[in-house]
N, C-alpha and C positions, 0 to 999 in steps of 0.2 A: 505493499498499500503505499508506504515509504517513499519508493521508488518512483511509482505512478504520479502521486502526488509531484512529487519534484520534477518530475517530468512533463510536468501538467505547467506547472509554475516559469520552466522554463519558457515553453512555448507560448505562453501570457507574453511574458518578457518580450521575448524574439517580435511576437506583432506589434506589441505597443512600440518597438522603438524604429518597425519597418514603418509605422503609421506618423510616429516623429517624424524622421527622417525625410515621411514622402510629403511635408506640411509647408508653406512656404516660411521664412525666418520670422516673414512679422507677424503673423501666429504663435508665436511663442515668446516672441520677446520685438520690441521695438529698434528699425535698423536705427544706426547713427550716419548721420550725413554731414560729412564738414562742408562747410562753401566757404568760399577765399574768392577776393574780387580787390581788385586795386583800387576802387573809389571809396573815399570816406565814411564814416560814419553819420555824418551830418548830411548824405547827401541819399538826394528819394529814394534812389534805388536800394539804400538798406532799406529806409521804410517799410519800400516796396520786399525785403527779406525778412522783415521781421513779420510783415503781415500771411505770409505764405510758410512761416516756423509756423507761429500760433494756428493756420488753418489745416496743416496736415500735423497737428502734434501726437493727435492719436494712431498716425501711421508712422514715424520716423520722430529722432530727436534729429531735426539740426543745430547745426553748431555753427557761427556766424564770425569769419574774422574778413574784419575792412582794409583799406592803405595796405592793402600787398606786405601787411606781417607773416601772414602762412606761408605765399607763395608768392615770388613780385610778377609780375604784369610779364606774360607770354610765355610763363611756362605753367600754367594752371593744368593745359590737356596733358602735358607727358609727366605732372604730380599723379592725374587721374588714371593716365596708361601706367603706372607703374604701384597703384593701389594705395596711393599716399594720400589721397583726396575724392571725393565724392561729387561735389557740386563743384560750380564758379560759372560766374560773370566774363567771357571771353571774349575778347575782339575772334573777329568774322577774319582781320587781319591774319591773326597766329594758327587759325585754320587753314589755311590758305599757304603758311607754308612747308605743312602737312599733302595738303592737295593742291596742287596748282589749280585745278577747275574751279576754285574754289573763289578766285582773283577774280570771277567775274563780279561776286557780290562787295568786292570793295573797293569798286571802281568808281570814281567820282562824278558824280550831275547822272548815275544813275534811279535811283528813286525821288523821284518826285517829291514827297510827306512820309507824316507816319503813317497817313492810312493806304497808301501807295505797300510801304513795307510790311503792313499786317496784313496786306491783300496778298501779297507774294509769298511770304510763310504758310497762309491757308491754301494753298494753290495749290496745284499738282505738281506746277514746277517747282515748287516748294517742295514738299514733300519730296520728290526727286536729290534735289541736292540735301535734304536732311538725312535722307536714306546714306547718303554716297557718307557722308561724317563718321555715321554709324556704323553704318560696315567698315569703314575703313582705320577709324580715329578710336570706335568703342567707344562714342557720345553719345549720348541721348540728347537733342535740342529740346526742351521743352517751348522755348519761342525769342524773338527779338527782342529785346529791352533800349526801346526809344529812350535818347536822352538830347534829342535835341538837334536843330542843324548847325554844321561846323561852321565855325569863322572866321578869320586871322585877326590873331592880335600880335600889333605891335610896340616893342618899347622904342623903336626908332621915330623921329618925324619926319618919315618919307612917305609924298601922295603915292597911291596906288590906282592908277584906273586899270591896266593890263597887264597879263604875264609878263611881259617885256621891264614892267617896273618891279619884278619881284626876283629879278636879278641881281646876286651876289648874295641875298638877306638868307641869314643862318636860321634857318624855320625850326622849331625842333620836331622831331617827328619820334614814334613807339620805332622800336627796334622793327626790322625784319623787312622782306624787300616790297611789299604788295606797300607796306607805311611809306619807306624810302622813295617808290615810285610815283606817289599818291605828290610828296613835298616836289617832286621833279614836274611835274602834271600840273601846279600850280604855279612853275617857273623859278621857285626860293633851289636852295641851295639845303637839304635836306639835314640836319645833324641830330642822329641818334642821340635819347637823352630819357632814361626813366622817369614817369610821372610825378614819382615826388620831389625829381631835382630842380623842376621848371621852374620853380617860383626865385628859388637862388642862381638857376641860372637867368633867368628873367634880370634878377637883380644888379648881377656881377658882369652882365653883358657879355656873358660863354653864350649865348644866341641873342639874336633878335626878334625872336618872337613864336608866338607857339599857334597850332587851332586849334582850338576846345569849341563845342554848342557854350551857350551865355552860364548855363547853371552849372559846368564845370569851373566854368570863370570862377565864377560867386563861390561856389563851395573852395576854391586851393586858394583865393584871396589872390589870382593873378591879374587883378585887375589894379593894385595895390602900386605893381612895377611896370605898367604898360604905360603904354601915352596914346594908341587910337585901336579902334575897333573895324578891320575892314569886311564890310559883308558881302565876302564871295560865294556865302551860302553852296560851296560843296561838296558835300556830302551828311547826306541824311543820318547822324551820326547814331549807331546802334551796337552791341556788342548781344550776344547769345546767351542767353539762361539754358547749362548745361548739367546733365547731371550722369554720372557713368553709366554704361549701357548693361553693366552688372547689378549694379544698384537698384537700376530701375527694374530689371526682371526677376530680382528676387523679390517683387512688390507680389501680392496677388492681383491678377484682370482689375477687381474691385478697384484697389490700392490705388493701382494704377492710373485707373479712369477718376480717383478723386484727387490725385494728388495733380494731374493734368487740368484740373479744372479748377482748382485751387491757385494753382501759374497762372495757369487764364488771366485768372481775376485779377491776381497779385502785378503782373504786368498787363495789363491795360487803366487800372491804375495809377500807377506810375507816369503812364504813358501819358493819362490826362492830367496829373499834376506839373510833370515839365512843361506841355505845350503852356498851361497858363504862366509859367514859372519865364518862360521867357519872352511873354508880352512884356509882363512887368519890368523885367529887367532893363532892356532899354533905354529905359527915364531912369534908370536906376545908377547906369556908368555913368550919364551924361554928366547927372549931379557929382559924377568923384570925380569927373574933371578930361574923361575922357571924348577923344575925338569918336564921330561913328559914322564912316561914310559907307557910301554903294559904289561899287566900281564897276565896271564895264563887264557883270557879269556872261554877257553871248559870249565875248573875247573869250574869259576863261573857260566855260564851258564849250568852246571849238576846240580851243588849247588842250585843253583837259582828255577830250574825244580823241582827238586825232592820235594822240599819242600812247593810246591806250590799243585803238586800233591796229596802229603798225608799230605795238610792241610785241616781245617773244609772251609776252602773259596771255596777250586773248587769244594765243593758239593755241593756249591748255583749253577755253571756255568752251563748254558744251553747245554741239552745234546747237543755232538757233533760239538759245535759253534768252540772248539779247532781243531779241524781239518779242519771247512771250514776255518776258519781264516789261515791254515797253507797251506791249498790249492789259496787260489787266487794269 
C-alpha cells in the first residue's frame, strides 16, 4: 500500500509540474520590465510611461529609468538583445543602424504631421516595417511616441534662409549614419554628441546648434544657451516604444491585448500633450529673447529629398514604400 500511495503522489506531483510548466509566466508571477530612455523625468513621455506602468500593473512590474542613466542613447536595442533590458524608447535611426531598410523612416520631410505618423504605423505598410524589426532585432514595436517637429536652434547670430546658409555650422546630431546624414541634408556640418552633453556643448561653443522639437528645448533648457530658432520643420520627431519580443511573447494572449491597449492610450495622451505644448512654447521662447524665423522651407525640402534619393541610403528602402507612405 505504501508503494502504491508513494507512486500516486509522485504521479500527482509530476502532473502538477507539467501543468505549471505549461502556464505563462504572468499566471505565476508578474514580469519585471526594465524601461530605459534618454529623456528626462520632466518630459511628457516620462508621464506617458508612468501612466502605462500604472495601467499594466496587474500584468507586469515596469521599472522606469530616465536620462540615459541605465543605458546611453543608442545602446538600448543591444541591451534588449543581450537580455539586459526589456523595454525602451528608441530612435528609428538606431534601428536603421542594424536594418538599413529602416532608414526610410528617418528621412527628412517624410511624415507631414503627427496624424500622418500614427496612420502609417497603423497601416499595412507600417505593419510590414514593424515585423521587420521584430524578426531581425527581436523587438516588438508598441507604437511611435511623437515628441514634436524638429527645428534648428543656434547659438550664433547668422541669418538662415536656405541650406547654403547652414554651410560650416556645427550642428549637433546623435551618433549613427542616419542622424549624421540628416545633418548633411540640412546643409550643416553634423557633429555627433550625446544628448546629455548638448547644453554644455552650446555653452562652450563646441557646437553651433542643435535640432530638437520645442518641448525638448524647454525640458533641457537649451534656450538658455541659444540665440535663435530656425523653423526648418525638417522632421516629425518620434521615437518608438518597444518591448523585447521574448518578454512580449511570455505574456498570455489576453495580457498582450491589454498591454497593447494601455500603450496605445498612453501614447495618444502623450501626443496630445506635445501638440498643445508646442503651440504654447513659441511665445515663451520669444519672451526669453530668442529670435524665431522661418526660412525657405521648400528649398530645404527639395535639397534634403534630392540628397536622400541620390544616396546609398535610399537603395536599401523597400520598393514602393515611399509612395505608400505619401499616399496615406
